[in-house]
ROSE-4610 file (N, C-alpha, C; in Angstrom, 1 decimal, always signed):
// ROSE-4610
residu = [M/M/M/T/T/T/P/P/P/A/A/A/P/P/P/N/N/N/T/T/T/F/F/F/T/T/T/P/P/P/T/T/T/A/A/A/R/R/R/M/M/M/L/L/L/H/H/H/W/W/W/L/L/L/M/M/M/A/A/A/V/V/V/L/L/L/I/I/I/L/L/L/A/A/A/M/M/M/L/L/L/F/F/F/I/I/I/G/G/G/V/V/V/G/G/G/M/M/M/V/V/V/A/A/A/T/T/T/V/V/V/S/S/S/A/A/A/R/R/R/H/H/H/E/E/E/W/W/W/L/L/L/L/L/L/A/A/A/I/I/I/H/H/H/K/K/K/P/P/P/L/L/L/G/G/G/V/V/V/A/A/A/I/I/I/L/L/L/L/L/L/L/L/L/A/A/A/V/V/V/A/A/A/R/R/R/L/L/L/A/A/A/V/V/V/R/R/R/L/L/L/R/R/R/H/H/H/P/P/P/P/P/P/P/P/P/P/P/P/L/L/L/P/P/P/A/A/A/D/D/D/L/L/L/S/S/S/A/A/A/S/S/S/Q/Q/Q/K/K/K/L/L/L/A/A/A/A/A/A/L/L/L/A/A/A/S/S/S/H/H/H/W/W/W/L/L/L/L/L/L/Y/Y/Y/F/F/F/L/L/L/M/M/M/L/L/L/T/T/T/M/M/M/P/P/P/L/L/L/I/I/I/G/G/G/W/W/W/A/A/A/M/M/M/L/L/L/S/S/S/A/A/A/G/G/G/G/G/G/Y/Y/Y/P/P/P/V/V/V/M/M/M/L/L/L/G/G/G/E/E/E/S/S/S/L/L/L/R/R/R/L/L/L/P/P/P/P/P/P/I/I/I/F/F/F/P/P/P/T/T/T/S/S/S/P/P/P/V/V/V/A/A/A/F/F/F/A/A/A/V/V/V/L/L/L/R/R/R/H/H/H/M/M/M/H/H/H/T/T/T/G/G/G/F/F/F/A/A/A/M/M/M/L/L/L/L/L/L/F/F/F/L/L/L/T/T/T/F/F/F/L/L/L/A/A/A/H/H/H/M/M/M/A/A/A/A/A/A/A/A/A/L/L/L/Y/Y/Y/H/H/H/G/G/G/L/L/L/I/I/I/R/R/R/R/R/R/D/D/D/G/G/G/V/V/V/L/L/L/A/A/A/S/S/S/M/M/M/L/L/L/R/R/R/G/G/G/R/R/R/R/R/R/P/P/P/P/P/P/P/P/P/A/A/A/R/R/R/A/A/A/D/D/D/L/L/L/P/P/P]
num = [1/1/1/2/2/2/3/3/3/4/4/4/5/5/5/6/6/6/7/7/7/8/8/8/9/9/9/10/10/10/11/11/11/12/12/12/13/13/13/14/14/14/15/15/15/16/16/16/17/17/17/18/18/18/19/19/19/20/20/20/21/21/21/22/22/22/23/23/23/24/24/24/25/25/25/26/26/26/27/27/27/28/28/28/29/29/29/30/30/30/31/31/31/32/32/32/33/33/33/34/34/34/35/35/35/36/36/36/37/37/37/38/38/38/39/39/39/40/40/40/41/41/41/42/42/42/43/43/43/44/44/44/45/45/45/46/46/46/47/47/47/48/48/48/49/49/49/50/50/50/51/51/51/52/52/52/53/53/53/54/54/54/55/55/55/56/56/56/57/57/57/58/58/58/59/59/59/60/60/60/61/61/61/62/62/62/63/63/63/64/64/64/65/65/65/66/66/66/67/67/67/68/68/68/69/69/69/70/70/70/71/71/71/72/72/72/73/73/73/74/74/74/75/75/75/76/76/76/77/77/77/78/78/78/79/79/79/80/80/80/81/81/81/82/82/82/83/83/83/84/84/84/85/85/85/86/86/86/87/87/87/88/88/88/89/89/89/90/90/90/91/91/91/92/92/92/93/93/93/94/94/94/95/95/95/96/96/96/97/97/97/98/98/98/99/99/99/100/100/100/101/101/101/102/102/102/103/103/103/104/104/104/105/105/105/106/106/106/107/107/107/108/108/108/109/109/109/110/110/110/111/111/111/112/112/112/113/113/113/114/114/114/115/115/115/116/116/116/117/117/117/118/118/118/119/119/119/120/120/120/121/121/121/122/122/122/123/123/123/124/124/124/125/125/125/126/126/126/127/127/127/128/128/128/129/129/129/130/130/130/131/131/131/132/132/132/133/133/133/134/134/134/135/135/135/136/136/136/137/137/137/138/138/138/139/139/139/140/140/140/141/141/141/142/142/142/143/143/143/144/144/144/145/145/145/146/146/146/147/147/147/148/148/148/149/149/149/150/150/150/151/151/151/152/152/152/153/153/153/154/154/154/155/155/155/156/156/156/157/157/157/158/158/158/159/159/159/160/160/160/161/161/161/162/162/162/163/163/163/164/164/164/165/165/165/166/166/166/167/167/167/168/168/168/169/169/169/170/170/170/171/171/171/172/172/172/173/173/173/174/174/174/175/175/175/176/176/176/177/177/177/178/178/178/179/179/179/180/180/180/181/181/181/182/182/182/183/183/183/184/184/184/185/185/185/186/186/186/187/187/187/188/188/188]
x = [-10.3/-9.5/-9.2/-9.1/-8.9/-7.4/-7.1/-5.4/-5.5/-4.2/-3.5/-3.2/-3.8/-3.7/-2.2/-2.0/-0.9/-0.9/-1.7/-2.0/-3.0/-2.7/-3.5/-5.1/-6.0/-7.3/-7.3/-8.4/-8.2/-8.2/-9.5/-9.7/-8.6/-7.5/-6.2/-5.6/-5.5/-4.6/-5.3/-6.6/-6.9/-6.8/-6.9/-6.6/-4.9/-4.5/-2.7/-2.5/-2.9/-2.5/-3.1/-4.3/-5.3/-4.8/-4.3/-3.7/-2.3/-1.3/-0.1/-0.1/-0.8/-1.0/-1.6/-2.3/-3.0/-1.9/-1.2/-0.3/+0.7/+1.4/+2.3/+1.8/+0.5/+0.0/+0.2/-0.5/-0.5/+1.1/+2.1/+3.3/+3.6/+3.6/+3.8/+3.0/+1.8/+0.5/+1.4/+2.0/+2.3/+3.3/+4.4/+5.7/+5.2/+4.6/+4.2/+3.6/+2.6/+1.9/+2.6/+3.5/+4.4/+5.3/+5.4/+6.8/+6.4/+5.0/+4.4/+3.6/+3.8/+2.6/+1.3/+1.9/+1.0/-0.5/-1.1/-2.6/-2.8/-1.8/-2.0/-1.9/-1.4/-1.5/-2.9/-3.5/-5.2/-5.6/-5.4/-5.8/-5.1/-3.9/-3.5/-4.0/-4.4/-5.0/-6.2/-6.8/-8.5/-8.2/-7.0/-6.9/-6.7/-5.6/-5.1/-6.0/-7.0/-7.6/-8.9/-9.5/-10.4/-9.5/-8.2/-7.8/-7.1/-6.8/-6.3/-7.6/-8.8/-9.9/-10.2/-10.0/-10.0/-8.9/-7.8/-7.0/-7.3/-7.5/-8.1/-9.1/-10.2/-11.1/-10.7/-9.7/-9.3/-8.5/-7.5/-6.7/-7.5/-8.9/-9.4/-10.0/-10.6/-11.0/-9.8/-8.6/-7.6/-7.3/-7.0/-7.1/-8.0/-9.0/-10.0/-10.0/-9.7/-9.4/-8.5/-7.4/-6.0/-6.3/-6.8/-7.3/-8.5/-9.2/-10.3/-9.4/-8.5/-7.9/-6.4/-5.6/-4.0/-3.4/-2.4/-1.7/-0.7/-0.4/-0.1/+1.4/+1.9/+3.1/+4.1/+5.4/+6.7/+7.4/+8.4/+9.1/+9.8/+9.8/+10.2/+12.0/+12.8/+14.1/+14.5/+13.3/+13.8/+14.4/+15.4/+15.9/+15.3/+15.2/+14.3/+14.1/+15.3/+15.5/+14.6/+14.6/+13.8/+12.6/+12.3/+10.8/+10.0/+11.0/+10.7/+10.6/+11.4/+11.3/+10.3/+10.1/+8.9/+7.3/+7.3/+6.3/+6.2/+7.5/+7.1/+7.1/+7.5/+7.3/+5.6/+5.4/+4.0/+3.1/+3.3/+2.3/+2.8/+4.0/+4.5/+3.7/+3.6/+2.7/+1.3/+0.5/-0.8/-0.8/+0.2/+0.1/+0.1/+1.1/+1.5/-0.2/-0.5/-2.0/-2.8/-3.2/-4.5/-3.9/-2.7/-2.5/-2.3/-1.7/-1.5/-2.5/-3.6/-5.0/-5.8/-5.4/-6.0/-5.0/-3.4/-2.9/-3.1/-3.5/-3.6/-5.1/-5.7/-7.2/-7.4/-6.2/-6.5/-5.6/-4.5/-3.7/-4.5/-5.3/-6.4/-7.4/-7.9/-9.0/-8.3/-6.8/-6.2/-5.9/-5.9/-5.4/-6.8/-7.7/-9.0/-10.0/-8.7/-9.3/-10.5/-11.1/-12.2/-11.7/-12.2/-11.8/-13.1/-12.8/-13.8/-13.4/-14.7/-14.6/-15.3/-15.2/-16.2/-16.8/-17.4/-18.3/-19.0/-19.4/-20.6/-20.1/-19.4/-18.9/-18.1/-18.7/-17.3/-17.3/-16.1/-16.0/-15.8/-16.1/-16.4/-14.8/-14.8/-13.2/-13.2/-11.8/-11.5/-10.4/-10.0/-8.8/-9.5/-9.5/-9.8/-8.7/-9.1/-8.2/-7.3/-6.1/-4.9/-3.7/-3.0/-1.8/-0.6/-0.5/+0.4/+0.4/-0.9/-1.1/-1.0/-1.6/-1.3/+0.2/+1.0/+2.5/+3.2/+2.7/+3.3/+2.5/+1.5/+0.7/+1.7/+1.4/+2.4/+3.7/+4.4/+5.8/+5.4/+4.5/+4.3/+3.8/+3.2/+2.7/+3.8/+4.7/+5.7/+6.7/+6.8/+7.8/+7.5/+6.1/+5.5/+5.2/+4.9/+5.3/+6.9/+7.8/+9.0/+9.1/+8.9/+8.6/+7.8/+6.8/+6.1/+6.8/+7.3/+8.1/+9.1/+10.0/+11.1/+10.7/+9.5/+9.0/+8.4/+7.8/+7.1/+8.4/+9.7/+10.6/+11.0/+11.8/+12.0/+11.0/+9.3/+8.6/+8.9/+9.2/+9.1/+10.5/+11.7/+12.9/+12.7/+12.0/+11.7/+11.1/+10.1/+9.5/+10.3/+11.0/+11.9/+13.0/+13.4/+14.3/+13.5/+12.4/+11.7/+11.2/+11.3/+10.6/+11.6/+13.0/+14.2/+15.3/+15.6/+16.6/+16.1/+15.5/+14.8/+14.1/+13.3/+12.2/+11.3/+11.0/+10.3/+8.8/+8.3/+6.5/+6.5/+6.9/+6.0/+5.7/+6.5/+5.9/+4.8/+5.0/+3.9/+2.4/+2.4/+1.3/+0.7/+1.3/+0.5/+0.2/+1.2/+0.6/-0.4/+0.0/-1.0/-2.1/-1.8/-2.7/-2.1/-1.1/-0.6/+1.0/+1.3/+2.8/+3.0/+4.2/+4.4/+4.8/+4.8/+5.4/+6.6/+7.5/+8.7/+9.5/+10.9/+11.4/+12.2/+12.1/+12.8/+14.1/+14.7/+16.3/+16.8/+16.2/+16.6/+16.5/+15.8/+15.5/+16.8/+17.4/+18.5/+18.4]
y = [+7.8/+8.2/+9.9/+10.6/+12.2/+12.4/+13.4/+13.8/+14.1/+13.7/+14.0/+15.1/+15.8/+17.4/+17.7/+18.7/+19.0/+18.3/+17.7/+17.4/+16.3/+15.8/+14.7/+15.4/+14.3/+14.8/+14.7/+15.3/+14.9/+13.6/+13.0/+11.8/+10.8/+10.9/+10.1/+10.6/+11.7/+12.1/+11.8/+11.5/+11.3/+9.6/+8.8/+7.4/+7.1/+8.0/+7.8/+8.1/+8.9/+9.0/+8.2/+8.0/+6.7/+5.3/+5.0/+3.6/+3.7/+5.0/+5.0/+4.4/+5.2/+4.9/+3.4/+3.2/+1.4/+0.7/+0.7/-0.1/-0.1/+0.9/+1.2/+0.1/+0.5/-0.1/-1.6/-2.1/-3.4/-3.8/-3.4/-4.1/-4.0/-3.0/-3.5/-4.4/-4.1/-5.4/-6.7/-6.8/-8.3/-8.6/-7.9/-8.3/-8.3/-7.7/-8.0/-9.0/-9.5/-11.0/-12.2/-12.2/-13.4/-13.3/-12.1/-11.9/-12.3/-12.8/-12.8/-14.3/-14.8/-16.1/-15.7/-14.0/-14.1/-13.8/-13.2/-12.9/-11.9/-11.2/-9.9/-10.3/-11.8/-12.2/-12.4/-13.1/-13.0/-11.6/-10.7/-9.1/-8.7/-8.9/-8.0/-9.1/-10.3/-11.0/-10.6/-10.3/-9.6/-8.1/-7.3/-6.1/-6.6/-7.2/-7.6/-8.0/-8.8/-9.6/-8.4/-7.5/-6.7/-5.5/-5.1/-4.4/-4.5/-5.9/-6.4/-6.4/-6.3/-6.5/-5.2/-3.8/-2.8/-2.3/-2.6/-2.3/-3.0/-3.9/-4.5/-3.7/-3.3/-2.4/-1.4/-0.8/+0.6/+0.7/-0.3/-0.7/-0.7/-1.3/-1.3/-0.1/+0.9/+2.4/+3.2/+3.0/+3.8/+3.3/+2.1/+1.7/+2.2/+2.4/+3.2/+4.3/+5.1/+6.4/+6.7/+5.9/+6.2/+5.9/+4.9/+4.7/+5.8/+6.2/+7.5/+9.0/+9.0/+10.3/+9.9/+9.9/+9.6/+10.7/+10.1/+10.9/+11.9/+13.3/+14.0/+13.4/+14.3/+13.7/+14.0/+13.0/+13.2/+14.6/+15.4/+16.1/+15.7/+16.8/+16.2/+16.1/+16.6/+16.3/+15.2/+14.2/+12.9/+12.2/+11.1/+10.6/+9.2/+8.7/+7.6/+6.4/+6.1/+5.1/+5.7/+7.0/+7.3/+7.1/+7.4/+7.5/+5.9/+5.2/+3.7/+2.8/+3.2/+2.9/+3.5/+5.0/+5.3/+4.5/+4.2/+3.6/+2.1/+1.6/+0.1/+0.1/+1.0/+0.7/+1.0/+1.7/+2.3/+1.2/+0.7/-0.6/-2.0/-2.3/-3.0/-2.7/-1.5/-1.1/-1.6/-1.2/-1.7/-3.4/-4.0/-5.5/-5.7/-5.4/-5.9/-5.6/-4.3/-4.2/-5.0/-5.1/-6.1/-7.5/-8.2/-9.3/-9.8/-9.0/-9.5/-9.7/-9.0/-9.3/-10.8/-10.9/-11.9/-13.4/-13.0/-14.0/-14.8/-13.6/-13.8/-14.3/-14.2/-14.7/-16.1/-16.2/-17.8/-18.4/-18.2/-18.8/-19.0/-18.3/-18.7/-19.7/-19.6/-20.4/-22.0/-22.0/-23.2/-24.1/-23.1/-23.6/-24.1/-23.5/-23.9/-22.7/-21.9/-20.5/-19.7/-19.3/-18.3/-16.8/-16.4/-14.9/-13.8/-13.6/-12.7/-11.3/-10.3/-9.2/-8.1/-9.1/-8.9/-9.9/-9.7/-10.9/-11.7/-11.3/-12.0/-12.5/-11.0/-10.8/-11.9/-13.3/-14.4/-14.3/-13.9/-14.3/-15.5/-15.8/-17.0/-17.6/-18.9/-19.5/-19.1/-18.8/-18.7/-19.7/-20.6/-21.5/-22.9/-24.0/-25.4/-25.6/-26.3/-26.9/-27.6/-26.9/-27.9/-27.5/-28.4/-27.8/-27.4/-28.3/-27.6/-26.1/-26.1/-24.9/-23.7/-24.1/-23.3/-22.8/-23.8/-23.5/-22.5/-22.7/-22.4/-20.7/-20.6/-19.3/-18.4/-19.0/-18.6/-17.7/-18.6/-17.9/-17.1/-17.2/-16.0/-14.8/-15.0/-13.8/-12.8/-13.7/-13.4/-12.5/-13.1/-12.8/-11.4/-11.2/-10.5/-9.3/-9.4/-8.4/-7.7/-8.8/-8.0/-7.1/-7.4/-6.8/-5.7/-5.8/-4.5/-3.3/-4.0/-2.9/-2.2/-2.8/-2.3/-1.7/-1.8/-1.1/+0.6/+0.1/+1.1/+2.3/+1.8/+2.5/+3.2/+2.6/+2.8/+4.2/+4.0/+5.0/+6.3/+6.1/+7.0/+8.0/+7.2/+7.7/+8.6/+8.0/+8.8/+10.1/+10.0/+11.3/+12.4/+11.8/+12.7/+13.2/+12.7/+13.2/+14.3/+13.8/+14.9/+16.2/+16.1/+17.2/+17.9/+17.0/+18.0/+18.5/+17.3/+17.8/+18.5/+17.6/+18.5/+19.4/+19.4/+20.3/+20.7/+19.8/+19.6/+19.8/+19.8/+19.4/+18.4/+17.5/+16.0/+15.7/+15.9/+15.6/+16.6/+18.2/+19.0/+18.7/+17.9/+17.6/+16.4/+15.9/+14.6/+15.3/+16.5/+16.9/+17.8/+18.8/+20.0/+19.8/+18.9/+19.0/+20.0/+20.8/+21.4/+21.5/+22.0/+21.8/+23.5/+23.6/+25.0/+25.0/+26.5/+26.7/+26.6/+25.8/+25.9/+26.8/+26.6/+28.0/+28.5/+29.4/+30.1/+30.5/+29.8/+29.9/+31.2/+32.4/+33.6/+34.4/+34.1/+34.9/+34.9/+35.9/+35.8/+34.8]
z = [-19.9/-18.8/-19.0/-18.4/-18.3/-18.6/-19.0/-19.2/-18.0/-17.3/-16.1/-15.9/-14.7/-14.4/-13.6/-12.9/-12.4/-11.0/-10.5/-9.3/-8.9/-7.9/-7.5/-7.1/-7.4/-6.7/-5.4/-4.5/-3.3/-2.5/-3.9/-3.1/-3.3/-4.1/-4.3/-3.0/-2.7/-1.9/-0.4/-0.1/+1.2/+1.2/+0.4/+0.2/+0.5/-0.4/-0.2/+1.4/+1.8/+3.1/+4.2/+4.0/+4.9/+4.6/+3.7/+3.2/+3.9/+3.9/+4.3/+5.8/+6.6/+8.1/+8.2/+7.6/+7.8/+7.5/+6.4/+5.6/+6.9/+7.5/+8.4/+9.7/+9.9/+11.1/+11.1/+10.3/+9.6/+9.8/+9.2/+9.3/+10.7/+11.4/+12.8/+13.7/+13.5/+13.9/+13.5/+12.6/+12.2/+13.0/+12.6/+13.3/+14.9/+15.5/+16.9/+17.1/+15.9/+16.0/+16.4/+15.1/+15.1/+16.1/+16.7/+17.9/+19.2/+19.7/+20.6/+20.9/+21.9/+22.3/+23.2/+23.8/+24.7/+24.4/+25.4/+25.1/+24.1/+24.2/+23.0/+21.6/+21.5/+19.8/+19.5/+20.2/+19.8/+19.5/+20.7/+20.1/+19.0/+19.0/+17.4/+16.6/+16.3/+15.3/+14.9/+16.2/+16.1/+15.3/+14.9/+14.4/+12.9/+12.9/+11.8/+10.4/+11.1/+9.8/+9.1/+10.3/+9.7/+8.9/+9.3/+9.0/+7.3/+7.3/+5.9/+4.9/+5.5/+4.4/+4.3/+5.3/+4.8/+4.0/+3.8/+3.1/+1.4/+1.4/+0.2/-0.3/+0.4/-0.3/-0.6/+0.4/-0.1/-1.3/-1.4/-2.3/-3.9/-3.8/-4.9/-5.3/-4.6/-4.4/-4.9/-4.5/-4.8/-6.4/-6.9/-8.0/-8.8/-8.7/-9.4/-9.8/-8.5/-8.6/-9.4/-9.3/-10.2/-11.7/-12.0/-13.3/-14.2/-13.3/-13.6/-14.0/-13.0/-12.7/-12.4/-13.7/-13.6/-12.9/-12.1/-11.7/-12.3/-11.7/-12.4/-12.9/-14.1/-14.7/-14.3/-14.1/-13.2/-13.8/-12.9/-14.0/-15.1/-16.1/-17.4/-17.4/-16.4/-16.2/-15.2/-15.1/-14.4/-15.5/-15.3/-16.1/-16.4/-17.7/-18.0/-17.0/-16.3/-15.5/-14.0/-13.9/-12.5/-12.5/-13.9/-14.3/-14.2/-14.8/-14.8/-13.4/-12.6/-11.5/-10.5/-10.9/-10.0/-10.6/-11.7/-12.4/-11.8/-12.0/-11.5/-10.0/-9.4/-7.6/-7.2/-8.0/-7.8/-8.4/-9.3/-9.4/-8.7/-8.1/-7.4/-6.0/-5.6/-4.4/-4.3/-5.6/-6.1/-5.5/-6.4/-6.2/-5.1/-4.2/-2.5/-2.0/-2.3/-1.4/-1.5/-2.9/-3.4/-3.0/-3.0/-2.9/-1.7/-0.9/+0.6/+1.2/+1.5/+2.2/+1.7/+0.2/-0.2/+0.0/-0.1/+0.6/+2.1/+2.6/+4.4/+4.3/+3.7/+3.8/+3.6/+1.7/+1.5/+2.4/+3.1/+4.0/+5.1/+5.6/+6.7/+6.4/+5.2/+4.7/+4.4/+4.3/+4.0/+5.1/+6.2/+7.7/+8.4/+7.8/+8.7/+9.6/+9.4/+10.4/+9.7/+11.0/+10.4/+10.6/+9.3/+8.9/+9.7/+10.7/+11.5/+11.5/+11.1/+11.2/+12.3/+13.2/+14.6/+15.0/+16.0/+16.9/+15.9/+15.1/+14.1/+12.3/+12.1/+10.5/+10.5/+9.6/+9.2/+7.9/+7.1/+5.5/+5.2/+4.1/+3.9/+3.3/+3.6/+3.1/+1.4/+0.9/-0.5/-0.9/+0.0/-0.5/+0.5/-0.4/+0.4/+1.4/+2.7/+3.4/+3.2/+3.6/+3.0/+3.8/+4.8/+5.5/+4.6/+3.5/+2.8/+2.1/+1.6/+0.8/+2.2/+3.4/+4.5/+4.7/+4.8/+4.9/+3.7/+2.6/+1.3/+1.3/+1.6/+2.0/+2.9/+4.4/+5.2/+4.8/+3.9/+3.6/+2.5/+1.9/+1.0/+1.6/+2.4/+3.3/+3.6/+4.5/+5.1/+4.3/+3.1/+1.8/+1.5/+0.9/+0.5/+1.6/+2.8/+3.6/+3.9/+3.7/+4.0/+2.5/+1.5/+0.0/+0.2/+0.7/+1.0/+1.8/+3.0/+4.0/+3.0/+2.5/+1.6/+0.6/-0.2/-1.3/-0.3/+0.3/+1.3/+1.9/+2.2/+2.6/+1.5/+0.1/-0.8/-1.6/-1.5/-1.7/-0.8/+0.5/+1.5/+1.1/+0.8/+0.4/-0.9/-1.8/-3.2/-2.9/-2.0/-1.9/-1.1/-0.1/+0.3/-0.1/-1.3/-2.4/-3.1/-3.5/-4.5/-3.5/-2.2/-1.5/-0.6/-0.4/+0.1/-0.5/-1.7/-2.3/-3.5/-4.6/-5.8/-5.7/-4.5/-4.6/-5.6/-6.6/-7.7/-7.6/-6.5/-6.4/-6.5/-6.5/-6.2/-5.2/-4.1/-3.1/-2.3/-2.7/-2.3/-3.1/-4.6/-5.0/-4.2/-3.2/-2.6/-1.1/-0.9/+0.4/+0.5/-0.4/-0.9/-1.9/-2.5/-3.6/-4.9/-4.6/-5.7/-6.0/-7.0/-7.7/-7.5/-7.1/-7.3/-8.6/-9.3/-10.6/-10.7/-11.8/-12.1/-12.1/-11.7/-11.2/-12.4/-12.7/-14.1/-13.9/-15.0/-14.7/-14.9/-15.6/-15.8/-14.9/-13.5/-12.3/-11.2/-10.6/-9.9/-8.7]
């Protein structure tokens, strides 16, 4: 691995923002899907499945970029507990971005439902058909979706804290790709 620079790579920033939009859309589509029995349900489901696979593939790419190009270090004056919370929440997000689509795919497989990525592209089942497994995986998918939403909100709150309150360049490094130089204490 290369040493961490003072900024995120352009690829890391692009993947971050693309996935933020996709995950937020996916969460709202998921809520809409389970809240309706109208014709919109099938339409939302047809969006939800390929979007989940796209998020899975992008999460793998994002993890590879992160391992190859570590993120910039957090500000030195952050407490150890804040640094631990940041690290834990980032790895929890990666875990959820990778497992949520796999649980959804396994759930559909267990229910005997096809995972269609369009009119003719069908993914193979990754779990044997089982009504019990379908029920368990469905509850897991719902619970993890709630955890993903809460983690997403916490991540946004932390970003706003760094950008609006601390103004330490953490948010700027993901927005513009650079951090401002640290303020000098001896300047008026």
